[in-house]
DRENPARO-976204 format. One record per residue: residue in three letters; x, y, z of N, C-alpha, C, O, CB in turn. Coordinates in steps of 0.001 Angstrom, whole numbers, plus 500000, padded with zeros to 6 digits. Glycine has a CB too. Layout:
// DRENPARO-976204
AlaXYZXYZXYZXYZXYZ
...
// end
This chain:
// DRENPARO-976204
Met025494605243832218025685604170831244027125604116830760027715603044830622024743604352830058
Asp027676605295830505029072605351830080029990604850831171030994604195830893029457606769829686
Asn029648605159832426030476604690833536030455603168833632031468602528833911029999605307834855
Ile029261602607833390029164601135833447030000600513832333030698599522832547027681600670833328
Thr029922601107831143030711600589830015032195600727830277032967599814829985030345601318828721
Leu032602601866830829034014602094831128034509601116832172035604600568832048034238603525831604
Ser033707600894833198034137599964834248034227598541833728035127597792834106033181600020835434
Ser033291598167832858033349596809832298034566596635831402035192595575831401032071596497831507
Ser034905597667830640036096597570829784037361597504830614038305596790830276036167598757828824
Val037369598270831722038533598210832614038662596831833228039760596281833324038429599272833719
Asp037518596268833650037555594915834216038027593903833184038771592976833505036173594516834746
Leu037589594086831941038013593175830885039505593276830629040176592264830429037249593458829607
Asn040029594508830637041469594685830439042259594071831585043298593446831377041811596171830304
Ile041747594261832802042435593684833961042424592167833881043422591509834175041780594151835273
Thr041270591614833475041163590154833363042115589608832306042788588602832529039722589747833027
Ser042170590273831153043073589812830091044529589951830505045361589104830178042824590593828800
Thr044836591034831231046212591214831706046601590127832688047701589579832630046380592585832358
Val045673589820833599045947588761834576046103587418833881046973586624834239044824588685835626
Ala045247587162832872045331585888832152046645585769831394047288584719831411044155585743831184
Ser047044586857830723048313586808829987049493586663830928050454585954830631048484588060829133
Thr049416587348832081050488587215833070050568585796833604051655585247833779050279588194834223
Ala049392585200833865049377583819834351049912582859833299050636581917833620047961583411834757
Ala049549583103832024050043582233830953051555582342830806052252581338830661049363582581829626
Ser052056583591830845053511583759830731054232583146831918055316582579831776053872585240830614
Thr053614583268833104054215582652834291054249581137834161055223580491834546053444583053835554
Ala053164580574833610053128579120833419054179578667832415054828577637832599051739578677832953
Val054341579459831334055365579111830344056756579198830950057591578319830738055267580031829119
Asp057003580276831716058302580409832372058543579261833349059658578749833453058395581751833103
Leu057496578864834059057638577748834990057942576453834252058727575626834716056373577589835829
Leu057300576288833082057562575096832280058992575073831771059649574032831774056595575021831111
Val059469576239831330060828576311830791061868576079831877062882575419831646061065577665830125
Thr061609576630833078062616576559834138062579575256834918063583574866835514062435577704835085
Thr061439574576834925061332573364835747061237572086834938061771571060835358060138573463836638
Val060569572116833781060338570879833036061432570629832016061970569525831935058987570924832342
Leu061765571656831231062732571455830156064097570990830628064683570132829967062890572715829392
Pro064653571505831744065954570992832158065944569515832493066994568873832467066443571756833337
His064770568955832808064715567546833159064290566665831988064230565445832134063771567345834311
Leu063995567254830834063570566452829701064643565506829181064309564373828834063129567346828603
Pro065925565906829103066923564976828603067041563705829425067574562709828937068244565647828549
His066559563713830655066629562521831477065373561664831339065261560638832011066842562903832926
Gly064427562056830489063203561309830327063396560085829456064476559834828922062140562186829748
Gly062292559316829328062367558082828565062625558301827091063308557495826459061113557314828733
Val062084559397826520062284559649825091063748559874824777064263559351823789061465560853824639
Trp064421560650825611065828560964825355066726559771825631067747559597824967066269562149826203
Val066358558949826604067107557706826832066952556773825635067907556110825230066626557003828129
Ala065743556725825071065522555898823885066342556402822702066932555609821969064034555874823520
Phe066380557728822514067198558285821433068676557983821656069384557620820716066981559802821321
Gln069142558130822881070546557862823166070886556401822902071940556100822342070876558227824613
Thr069998555491823302070232554065823054070230553760821563071093553035821068069171553216823762
Leu069254554320820848069177554083819407070382554658818686070936554014817795067898554681818838
His070793555863819058071990556457818451073223555611818728074056555418817842072207557881818972
Gly073347555104819954074510554289820290074556552992819505075616552600819016074519553987821762
Ile073406552313819375073365551052818624073682551292817152074476550565816557071984550379818767
Leu073059552314816568073324552611815161074767553048814939075366552708813919072375553692814663
Ala075328553798815883076724554233815745077669553038815733078605552998814934077104555193816884
Val077436552070816605078279550869816634078140550094815327079136549629814773077905549966817835
Cys076914549951814831076701549237813572077379549953812403077964549310811532075202549086813295
Val077299551278812388077942552054811318079457551886811365080091551697810327077571553548811433
Leu080034551952812548081482551794812680081923550409812234082926550281811531081920552043814123
Ile081196549371812629081562548006812245081448547827810734082349547270810107080670546980812973
Ala080342548296810142080119548101808713081164548830807874081697548261806922078725548575808331
Asn081460550074808213082415550838807411083852550389807650084660550411806722082285552320807715
Cys084189549983808872085529549431809113085720548129808347086789547892807785085757549197810620
Ala084691547281808319084772546047807539084911546353806053085666545684805346083535545174807785
Ser084182547367805576084283547744804170085682548251803824086238547883802790083244548809803835
Leu086249549090804680087609549576804435088623548445804500089572548416803716087976550660805443
Gly088431547509805432089336546365805513089294545511804265090328545020803812089001545520806712
Val088103545328803700087980544545802470088598545296801294089271544693800459086502544221802180
Ile088374546602801223088904547381800097090427547381800100091046547187799054088380548824800148
Tyr091033547595801255092492547698801320093182546351801512094371546232801215092885548621802438
Gly092472545334802001093120544071802304092793542920801390093576541976801289092789543689803648
Val091653542966800715091212541817799916091107542164798439091478541353797591089868541308800420
Val090610543346798115090458543738796709091835543820796061092713544501796589089707545102796582
Pro092049543146794932093396543118794349093857544453793785095052544748793813093449542094793266
Arg092934545271793273093326546539792634092403547649793112091179547523793071093280546425791077
Leu093010548736793565092252549874794076091949550813792913092808551595792503093037550617795209
Thr090744550739792388090324551575791269089889552955791772089609553110792961089176550897790488
Pro089827553962790889089372555294791321087989555314791968087819556020792962089362556217790148
Pro086982554574791463085707554562792202085844554028793617085205554542794535084688553735791458
Leu086667553005793808086877552485795158087611553497796028087356553582797229087659551171795109
Gln088519554262795431089195555307796202088195556340796728088273556752797886090263555999795339
Leu087267556749795884086260557712796329085299557090797340084804557778798232085477558251795130
Leu085038555798797203084180555136798188084876555027799544084210555005800579083778553743797692
Thr086208554958799548086904555016800837086729556391801487086625556493802709088406554700800653
Ser086696557450800666086424558779801217085017558847801794084810559431802858086605559857800139
Val084045558250801096082675558188801622082635557390802918081917557749803852081719557561800584
Ala083407556306802977083436555482804191084022556248805374083523556135806494084245554205803947
Phe085075557026805134085648557824806226084667558906806686084593559207807877086978558469805780
Ala083919559487805754082880560445806147081788559760806963081277560325807929082268561116804906
Asp081435558533806564080442557776807332080973557369808697080191557208809634080011556538806559
Leu082279557198808831082863556900810143082878558129811047082773558010812268084284556361809977
Leu083009559305810446083031560529811252081646560889811779081525561436812875083586561687810433
Ala080611560591811015079251560988811404078800560397812737078278561147813562078279560579810331
Pro078970559085813004078532558579814317079293559177815485078710559402816545078672557088814360
Trp080595559441815315081337560113816388080769561510816630080662561957817772082844560198816041
Ala080405562196815540079820563528815695078474563470816407078168564331817232079658564196814334
Val077671562461816091076368562330816753076539562074818243075804562631819058075551561196816117
Met077498561242818597077654560870820007078309561964820838078302561877822066078469559604820116
Thr078877562998820205079475564083820993078433564864821786078772565509822779080236565031820081
Gln077179564818821368076152565540822125075837564862823459075188565456824320074878565657821296
Tyr076298563618823631076077562914824892077298562955825804077290562357826880075695561478824619
Phe078343563655825381079509563826826239079159564767827390078162565484827308080717564372825429
Pro079959564780828466079718565759829543079748567182829005080539567502828117080765565601830664
Arg078895568022829538078763569383829051080085570133829144080770570094830166077687570119829830
Ser080426570812828062081663571578827996081417572813827148080342572986826575082830570726827417
Thr082422573663827077082289574900826312082243574600824817082994573763824317083449575861826629
Cys081368575281824126081209575157822672080898573725822234081279573325821134082469575639821974
Gln080224572961823063079959571561822723079037571445821511079309570660820603079342570833823919
Asp077964572209821489077033572132820368077674572633819081077385572113818003075771572935820669
Glu078530573623819179079194574148817986080194573130817426080303572972816210079910575475818311
Ile080925572439818314081852571397817860081083570234817245081489569686816220082728570897819030
His079972569861817874079118568795817339078634569144815932078662568300815037077911568549818269
Thr078195570376815740077724570799814421078856570822813404078659570447812249077076572176814506
Ala080041571259813822081185571297812906081565569895812438081862569701811259082388571968813583
Leu081561568922813336081879567548812948080827566980812003081157566308811026082001566661814185
Met079563567252812298078493566772811419078608567391810027078454566695809023077116567092812026
Leu078874568676809964078989569336808665080227568869807905080203568792806677079031570850808844
Thr081308568556808619082495568018807944082178566695807265082547566481806111083648567834808943
Ala081491565805807983081092564523807388080154564740806200080264564057805182080410563630808443
His079239565688806336078298565967805243079017566496804010078780566018802901077238566974805695
His079890567472804194080578568076803047081474567054802344081486566977801115081414569288803502
Ala082222566273803121083116565284802513082322564230801744082706563849800638083983564610803589
Gly081224563760802320080412562768801624079768563322800366079739562646799338079347562240802542
Ala079251564543800433078587565139799267079567565338798112079257564993796971077946566483799646
Met080738565888798397081705566134797328082314564837796810082651564752795629082807567063797820
Ser082463563827797661082973562534797195081984561871796240082391561299795229083258561605798388
Leu080695561942796549079688561372795650079599562152794347079346561564793295078322561345796332
Met079802563462794395079817564243793161081026563865792306080915563772791083079833565753793476
Ala082182563645792943083361563203792196083143561815791600083618561530790501084599563197793103
Leu082427560951792321082097559630791776081210559758790542081378559009789580081400558767792841
Ala080276560689790562079446560932789380080287561438788206080025561084787057078337561943789706
Cys081291562262788491082196562728787428082958561565786805083143561521785589083188563767787981
Ile083400560626787633084110559452787117083190558623786227083604558166785161084651558588788278
His081947558426786655080995557684785825080716558424784520080516557795783482079683557452786590
Ser080701559749784566080478560522783348081638560363782367081424560209781164080279561996783687
Val082866560403782885084032560204782013084033558798781432084333558616780252085342560458782787
Ala083698557798782250083670556417781766082588556209780712082723555331779860083450555456782928
Thr081519556997780754080428556833779793080695557574778495080486557017777417079124557315780395
Phe081148558804778574081272559642777382082692559657776809082867559969775631080844561054777708
Arg083698559332777606085076559279777109085748557993777584086716558049778342085883560519777583
Pro085260556860777158085827555602777667087269555365777230088043554743777959084979554443777212
Leu087638555858776042089003555645775573090009556514776317091193556179776356089089555922774089
Gln089570557607776900090463558498777637090364558312779150090925559093779919090159559934777284
Tyr089648557275779565089403557094781002090699556874781772090919557506782805088459555916781233
Glu091555555989781284092799555683781993093723556889782058094475557043783021093516554523781321
Arg093673557746781043094549558914781033093997560047781896094757560757782555094750559402779606
Val092673560213781890092068561317782647091940560966784123092267561779784987090690561669782073
Ile091467559762784411091220559332785793092335558384786210092341557216785823089818558643785938
Ser093264558882786988094356558061787511094278558022789031093585558822789658095734558606787048
Gln095008557070789606094992556944791066095586558178791739095080558638792763095761555693791498
Arg096653558707791165097286559874791776096345561078791759096215561773792766098595560216791047
Arg095693561328790633094760562453790560093573562246791499093066563198792091094266562642789121
Thr093141561009791626092020560739792531092397561023793972091599561591794717091556559291792392
Trp093619560633794383094057560937795753094158562448795970093813562945797041095418560267796045
Ile094628563176794958094696564641795085093294565227795245093079566121796063095399565266793851
Ile092347564718794462090962565196794569090393564906795951089701565747796525090081564545793491
Ile090676563725796489090171563365797822090754564287798885090040564727799786090508561895798154
Asn092049564580798782092662565508799747092045566903799656091800567547800676094178565595799512
Leu091796567365798433091151568673798274089728568660798828089278569641799421091133569083796795
Ile089029567554798634087661567437799156087651567592800667086838568338801213087040566084798759
Trp088552566890801344088560566957802808089061568307803310088628568778804361089426565841803382
Leu089973568932802563090430570267802958089288571281802867089081572077803783091611570714802073
Val088555571246801761087410572153801612086335571843802648085706572755803186086820572052800192
Ala086122570561802928085113570177803922085466570709805306084599571209806022084966568652803973
Leu086730570603805680087147571102806994087014572620807092086572573143808115088590570691807280
Leu087399573324806026087333574789806067085892575287806101085562576175806887088059575386804860
Thr085040574728805261083654575207805205082843574781806421081927575493806830082981574701803945
Ala083165573635807002082409573177808172082801573919809441082006574001810377082612571690808373
Asn084003574456809487084473575187810665084558576687810417085326577387811076085829574664811095
Val083776577173809472083852578590809134083361579459810288083794580604810410083036578880807874
His082472578948811138082005579762812270083115579978813294083165581021813946080796579097812946
Phe084018578981813437085186579184814304086180580147813661086743581009814336085875577839814607
Leu086395579998812348087337580879811661086846582324811655087636583252811826087564580398810229
Ala085542582514811457084997583876811471085116584513812847085334585719812957083537583867811033
Thr084975583711813894085119584248815250086562584626815541086817585615816227084629583233816283
Leu087513583844815024088920584175815243089317585463814532090121586237815051089805583035814772
Thr088758585694813350089120586903812606088414588145813139088937589254813022088793586724811135
His087216587965813731086460589107814268086070588799815710084893588629816026085186589410813399
His087060588730816561086818588385817967086635589653818793087411590602818683087986587538818534
His085589589652819626085305590774820515085493590305821957084884589330822396083856591329820286
Thr086334591010822668086627590606824047085463590861824992085421590291826081087850591336824550
Ser084520591705824597083397592019825484082330590935825500081419590985826327082772593326825074
Lys082420589959824608081406588908824501082076587554824608083167587380824065080618589023823172
Pro081469586580825289082090585252825403082356584635824037081623584860823074081201584319826223
Tyr083430583850823982083873583287822707082818582356822110082527582436820917085191582534822890
Cys082245581475822928081286580496822409080004581151821914079374580655820980080954579474823479
Leu079615582259822532078443582978822040078708583592820672077816583637819824078030584065823031
Gln079923584061820457080274584588819139080306583476818093079892583672816950081633585298819193
Val080803582303818500080807581167817574079380580773817215079081580478816058081557579963818187
Arg078501580770818213077101580427817950076434581459817039075596581104816209076327580316819268
Asp076795582716817188076237583743816304076675583538814856075934583862813928076655585134816781
Asn077881582999814663078388582757813310078014581383812770078385581033811649079887582909813291
Leu077273580594813568076922579243813137075985579253811939076006578332811123076284578479814281
Arg075167580285811832074257580379810687075032580464809375074575579952808352073335581599810833
Leu076198581106809395077020581190808188077456579800807736077424579494806544078250582078808433
Ala077865578957808690078272577594808345077105576791807782077283576010806848078848576886809572
Leu075914576978808343074748576248807843074309576746806470073841575959805648073594576370808828
Val074454578041806215074140578564804882075092577972803849074664577579802763074221580108804866
Leu076377577908804180077338577274803273077011575803803068077135575285801958078762577421803813
Ala076592575125804143076229573710804028075022573524803119074995572604802301075938573120805410
Ala074021574393803258072841574290802403073188574560800939072708573864800045071761575266802874
Cys074025575572800699074440575875799325075251574730798732075044574344797581075258577171799286
Leu076177574190799524077001573085799040076154571849798779076346571158797778078106572762800044
Ser075218571572799678074351570409799498073492570549798249073360569604797471073461570213800723
Gly072907571735798059072082571939796876072879571879795586072425571300794599071377573257796968
Ala074080572482795587074901572494794374075375571091794010075287570687792850076105573420794557
Thr075878570346794996076355568987794710075211568070794290075376567243793393077066568404795935
Ala074049568212794936072901567379794552072447567700793130072114566795792364071733567582795538
Leu072433568986792774072017569380791426072997568880790377072586568315789363071886570898791331
Ile074296569083790613075304568648789640075307567135789510075375566607788400076701569144790045
Thr075232566432790637075218564971790598073985564454789872074078563532789061075271564397792013
Gly072828565048790162071604564617789483071646564873787988071203564032787206070409565317790079
Leu072171566024787577072269566325786147073216565361785440072918564907784335072739567765785938
Met074342565046786054075293564136785418074713562736785286074825562115784229076596564089786210
Tyr074096562235786348073513560892786268072316560861785320072106559867784625073089560413787660
Gly071529561939785285070432561991784324070923561969782888070340561295782039069599563224784555
Arg071995562706782613072561562704781265073104561330780902072948560873779770073669563753781149
Ile073746560667781874074290559332781611073171558345781303073269557574780348075116558837782812
Leu072115558365782100071013557421781887070290557692780573069877556750779898070021557493783048
Leu070130558959780197069519559272778905070397558815777746069890558414776698069253560771778796
His071699558874777932072619558420776889072604556900776752072702556379775641074036558902777189
Leu072485556192777862072522554732777818071175554108777477071118552931777120072998554199779138
Lys070094554868777578068771554288777328068599553790775892068095552681775714067699555310777636
Pro068992554551774840068872553998773479069743552772773261069374551869772510069235555052772456
Ile070898552737773915071779551580773759071135550347774369071233549257773806073151551844774407
Gln070487550499775499069833549369776139068654548868775316068368547671775312069371549750777533
Ser067964549771774618066806549343773831067200548463772657066373547706772150066045550548773328
Leu068471548551772208068940547714771111069354546328771562069554545443770730070089548376770420
Met069486546122772865069921544841773390068726543921773607067596544372773798070696545032774696
Thr069002542631773575067963541642773861067739541554775358068639541886776128068341540259773289
Pro066557541113775797066305541024777241067220540054777958067510540231779141064888540623777483
Asp067686539010777240068544538014777889069999538432777951070810537768778598068439536701777169
Asp070336539513777295071728539958777282072065540625778604071298541437779122071989540925776105
Ala073236540267779145073656540827780439074445542114780284074802542743781280074488539817781200
Thr074726542520779039075538543712778835074888544992779349075584545797779967075842543864777383
Pro073577545231779129072983546465779654073039546553781160073262547622781729071560546579779209
Arg072834545414781802072875545421783261074263545813783754074397546571784714072480544046783821
Lys075296545292783090076653545627783501076979547086783176077706547737783926077661544693782821
Ser076449547603782066076799548959781665076198550005782596076773551079782773076343549212780246
Thr075052549703783189074390550671784063074508550324785534073977551051786373072944550781783698
Lys075176549255785870075215548826787269075927549848788143075440550191789220075903547469787389
Gly077088550339787682077817551326788465077073552645788560077108553310789595079181551553787871
Val076391553031787468075638554283787475074472554199788447074228555130789215075131554618786064
Val073750553083788415072622552915789336073112552882790783072438553383791682071840551623789007
Thr074279552294791000074859552304792349075129553730792817074828554082793957076161551484792383
Gly075697554548791932075929555947792285074642556705792549074582557531793460076698556632791190
Val073605556432791757072308557083791978071728556674793325071176557506794044071321556730790844
Met071850555403793667071336554932794960072085555579796119071473555977797110071444553403795057
Leu073406555685795999074191556316797061073835557794797212073684558289798328075689556165796776
Ala073702558493796087073362559919796148071957560136796704071737561058797489073475560552794758
Ser071005559293796304069635559432796810069572559167798307068906559892799046068692558479796072
Ser070268558126798749070300557833800183070949558972800962070525559290802073071052556525800444
Phe071969559578800384072650560688801053071717561886801216071661562487802289073902561099800267
Val070993562234800166070083563387800234068968563136801239068629564020802026069483563689798846
Ile068397561937801218067311561616802150067808561637803591067070562024804497066705560241801822
Gly069057561222803807069574561167805168070011562511805729069832562776806918070715560233805219
Trp070590563373804870071213564594805387070360565843805250070483566753806070072502564820804696
Leu069503565919804248068727567144804040067820567486805223067777568652805616067891567010802788
Pro067091566530805813066279566887806996067109567397808169066647568246808931065476565688807447
Phe068341566880808322069183567341809422069549568806809255069491569571810218070446566494809516
Ile069926569205808049070308570603807822069112571526808037069254572605808613070875570786806397
Ile067937571106807577066738571934807764066404572082809243066128573185809714065540571328807013
Ser066429570976809972066115571043811405067185571802812181066882572424813199065963569635811980
Lys068431571761811715069490572515812385069293574011812188069592574794813090070869572089811860
Phe068796574421811030068459575830810822067411576289811827067520577373812399067954576058809391
Ala066392575455812038065351575820813004065882575805814430065404576555815281064162574871812885
His066870574951814692067391574823816057068212576034816458068118576488817599068237573563816187
Ile069020576572815542069896577685815917069126578994816032069663579976816544071022577836814899
Ser067885579030815569067096580250815726066674580482817171066255581583817529065869580192814842
His066785579440818010066475579567819429067773579724820213068831579259819789065670578341819936
Ala067674580377821345068836580510822212069186579153822797068365578236822810068575581538823335
Glu070425579040823284070889577768823817070065577378825045069919578159825985072388577844824172
Gly069532576162825018068728575656826124067275576054826074066516575694826974069300576112827394
Glu066843576803825033065462577256824951064723576668823760063621577116823446065420578754824880
Ala065294575684823092064612575052821967063446574214822482063584573541823504065594574177821145
Pro062298574239821797061153573448822250061433571952822140062228571535821297059905573806821440
Pro060796571144822975061045569695822932060712569067821588061392568134821161060247569007824007
Ser059671569563820907059314568994819607060436569177818594060684568294817772058030569632819083
Leu061117570324818648062235570564817741063414569658818073064099569177817171062665572030817801
Leu063656569421819357064731568513819751064433567085819313065336566358818899064943568563821264
Val063169566683819403062782565349818930063005565241817422063517564230816940061300565051819279
Ala062622566278816679062832566269815232064314566214814883064706565504813957062194567501814598
Leu065145566960815620066581566972815350067200565607815620068023565137814835067275568041816198
Asn066814564964816722067345563634817025066843562588816037067562561640815721066967563228818444
Thr065618562750815548065116561841814518065902561995813221066179561007812541063626562092814262
Cys066261563222812878067080563451811685068464562826811835069037562348810856067212564953811408
Met069003562825813049070286562152813269070163560646813081071111559998812638070816562460814669
Val069009560087813412068772558666813138068813558409811633069381557412811189067410558213813727
Leu068213559304810848068261559169809390069692559265808869070067558540807948067392560240808728
Val070488560153809452071890560279809045072643558976809316073394558504808462072569561456809789
Leu072445558399810492073130557152810832072659556003809948073461555149809570072903556805812303
Leu071379555970809615070884554927808715071506555066807329071830554062806696069352554986808615
Asn071677556296806853072348556503805575073789556012805630074262555362804698072310557981805184
Cys074488556322806719075877555864806864075960554346806947076962553758806540076515556484808108
Leu074926553712807465074900552249807538074556551620806194075037550532805879073900551793808591
Leu073731552292805404073318551740804113074403551859803050074452551038802134072066552434803636
Asp075270552861803150076283553076802112077156551845801873077230551394800729077162554250802489
Pro077827551267802888078641550079802613077828548878802166078342548012801459079427549711803831
Ile076564548813802570075713547708802120075387547861800640075363546876799902074414547646802951
Ile075134549097800206074768549330798805075928548992797879075783548164796979074335550790798595
Tyr077094549635798094078189549368797156078851548027797416079535547508796533079226550468797235
Gly078673547449798595079202546110798836078438545033798099079016544016797714079189545811800300
Asn077130545243797892076307544257797194076244544478795692075868543563794959074921544273797753
Arg076600545663795211076414545974793797077716546066793008077706545835791799075672547258793665
Met078821546391793642080083546495792912080704545115792743080782544338793695081061547441793640
Thr081145544818791523081685543489791232082945543215792040083120542112792558081984543351789741
Asn083824544206792154085053544010792928084750543696794390085385542828794989085941545253792836
Met083790544397794953083439544162796347082762542811796526083013542120797513082532545272796858
Glu081905542424795578081259541113795666082287539997795633082223539063796432080253540931794529
Leu083241540092794706084290539071794629085158539075795880085574538017796351085160539292793391
Ala085431540258796417086254540338797625085539539717798821086149538977799594086615541795797929
Tyr084258540012798976083507539412800082083390537899799913083444537159800895082110540040800181
Thr083229537436798670083178535986798428084512535337798762084553534279799389082801535692796964
Arg085606535972798341086929535449798659087175535442800165087738534491800706088007536270797956
Leu086754536497800827086916536557802282086081535491802978086516534906803971086530537941802803
Tyr084883535238802459084029534198803047084671532827802901084664532033803842082639534202802389
His085225532545801729085870531240801526087123531106802388087416530025802899086230531044800042
Arg087858532200802549089025532151803436088613531862804871089216531021805537089803533467803372
Ala087594532554805344087128532325806714086590530914806877086832530266807895086050533343807094
Arg085866530440805884085327529077805961086445528044805963086391527075806720084370528811804792
Gly087462528242805116088591527314805109089371527337806408089817526294806888089513527632803965
Trp089542528549806994090261528637808263089502527930809376090102527242810202090501530097808641
Val088180528098809399087374527426810425087440525917810243087568525179811220085908527908810373
Ala087351525450808991087412524005808747088773523438809131088850522361809722087115523699807274
Thr089846524151808801091188523674809158091381523639810665091922522673811203092258524560808519
Thr090945524683811341091067524721812803090261523609813455090733522964814392090611526078813344
Trp089055523382812968088212522321813533088811520940813300088753520078814177086810522383812930
Ser089393520727812103090014519425811830091236519202812709091480518078813146090408519317810351
Arg092005520250812975093160520108813868092719519785815286093326518946815953094004521385813863
Val091672520443815746091171520162817094090650518743817183090916518054818168090068521152817482
Arg089913518287816180089392516921816190090514515902816129090452514873816802088435516707815026
Arg091553516176815321092672515240815219093413515134816545093794514042816966093636515674814109
Arg093618516286817207094282516264818506093442515522819542093978514786820371094565517691818981
His092126515715819492091241515027820430091249513521820180091229512736821128089810515575820317
Asp091281513110818896091319511681818582092640511057819009092660509909819454091096511457817087
Met093743511788818882095041511254819302095107511086820812095744510156821308096172512166818832
Asp094445511991821553094430511851823010093648510636823462093905510116824548093850513088823646
Glu092695510166822660091871509040823053092376507717822502091688506709822661090467509264822607
Leu093563507662821851094096506406821338094450505466822478095033505905823470095322506662820463
Pro094114504178822367094439503219823449095926502904823494096618502982822478093647501916823268
Ser096408502553824666097811502170824853097942500672824652097538499902825525098330502585826263
Thr098496500234823525098672498818823163100117498602822748100857499563822534097694498392822011
Pro100519497339822634101893497090822152102168497719820800103304498086820500102152495601822067
Leu101101497850819958101301498488818659101304500011818757101709500705817825100225498041817692
Asn100843500520819905100786501963820104101305502289821496100527502684822364099341502500819913
Pro102603502132821724103167502302823086103299503781823459104401504328823457104552501617823185
Ile102192504412823775102231505836824107102957506063825420103723507018825550100816506412824182
Glu102723505188826400103342505391827707104854505289827623105569506021828307102809504379828710
Ser105348504373826777106799504251826655107406505448825955108532505853826241107159502986825909
Ile106624506018825013107135507203824322107184508384825269108162509131825282106269507539823099
Cys106126508561826072106096509664827017107159509481828085107287510319828978104718509786827656
// end
């Protein structure tokens, strides 16, 4: 009886071993044969097409916004200066997204991540600085012109981009300071990529918390003032319009970028080329959210800021007048070509 039990247990162990070996072999076969061909499938072509279309739309929208700010708006105020920094960050993001579709090269994923984090850091700190400006305008309106000047704003923007570049490329800097010749350079950069993502998560959380606290304090301060106004009065709407615009920009930024950072943390936990397809789909979907945020930013402040509304209206009237003038010149030239040759209109003799 014991022999029968022993033999059955041995058979069971052999069966389980064979099953586990077959399962591992099937997984290895899937990884070696199916995954390398997944980027050429319909899902990845759809993502590439969607990323390309959104990238073009983002570039057009933000370039148009910068052209209006620098070419049509009569006075460049500090909030508009910070919005130009946000626009440049939004211009960098689509280029960073499209780098993953470039021909394969060394450290491609690490460079792609560094560009994405640079755009994220610059946008986050620019929106936090915009919240600081709104806070000064709300609580110290008489000192606004003295505290917030164009020169100081440009200095702040330069510092923002300097910090963004340093923190986003910290994995490259850490590899340069602690380089080991026995290990490939890009593998060392990838090992230090978690440090850059930790800094990105800390920076994102800190800026979101500070921005939310400042806007919450501003709205709580303005709420009693609004309750004293009549419903038909336009003053409350004007007093909170810029603050609500900042809240909308910050909310859109958090919704667009936070899923990307989370999915990037999950992505770097796998070795290069071994990430599951579901994680790659999630990461590409998060990039779609990032591009949508970059596309919404110029639409939000373009429709809500008074200076931008007036600039777009002025630009529309200029374009309409130019089209009308050009059309009238073409019609006049066409009518002159069709004039009859009469003694009162001797065209042939003139020619």
